[in-house]
N, C-alpha and C positions, 0 to 999 in steps of 0.2 A: 462767264463762269463765276461761280460763287466759291470763295475760299473761307473756311472756318478754322480758327484756332481755339480749341477748347482746353483750357488749363484745368486739370483735375488733380485731386490730392487724396492720398490714402492715409488712414490711421496707421502708424508704424507697426503696431501689433497685428494688423490685418493686411499687410502689404501683399502677401502671396494670394490671398483670396481676392483682393482687389484686382490684381493683375489677371487672374483667371477670369474675372468678370469683364475686364476690358477685352480680353481675347474673345470671349463669347459674344460680346457686343460687336466687335470687329467682324467676326465670322458671319453673324446674322445680317449685319448691314451689307456686307459684300454680296451675300447670297440673295438678298431680298429687295435691294434698292437699285432699280434700273438707272436712275440718274446719278448714281455715285461714280465718280471718276477716281477718287482716292480717299482712303479712310485708314489712317495709320497712327499708332500711338508711339510716342518717343519718351524716354526717361530723361529727367534732368541730370546734368553733370554735378550740380551743387546740392541737390536735395533728393535722396533716394526714394522719397515718397511723393514726388511731384512728377506729373506726366503732362504731355500735350498731345491732343488728337489733332492731326492735320487732315482736314477734309477738303475735298473739291467736288463740287456739284455742277451739273449742267446748267441749272438755273435755280431761282428761289422756290419755284414750284416743287422741284425735286427735293430740296432741303426741307421744305415744310411737310411734304409727304413722309419723309424719313422721320421727322420729329413726331408726327402723328401715328406712325406705324406701330402696331402692337408689339413687334419684336423690340423696337427702341424703347417704348414705354416700360415693358417688362424688364428689359436688360438694364435700363437706367435705375429702375426701382430696386433691382437686385444689388446694385452697388451702394445704395444709400446707407446700409448699416456699417459700411467700411470707409466711408468718406470722412475726412478730417475737417473739411469745410466746403462750402458751395463752389461749383465750377465758375470759372471766369471765361466768358465766351466773347470772341471777337468775330464779326462777320464782315467780309470784304467782297466787293465786286472786283474781279481781277481779269486782267488780260495778259496772256503769256507774251513775253518779249524775248528776243534773242540778242546776244552780244555780238 
């Protein structure tokens, strides 16, 4: 399984539009990407304009297909005018464990 943490940042004056763009991207990803196991955005407790997308994919092929998909390219470009800085992305190979 592939896990992604994508840290993204909104311009304060465009926070609401940015959040709507994140919702649109989440909806299109869940509807169109068969290899997507999880795709959720979470807001920072310390910075109201900072968010993280926690993603889980079946494999790298599924993640790469998502990144190349028209809905992702269009959705990401729609967020560009509202970003305060570039995303910081971490990609992990992960294996679920239990306690």
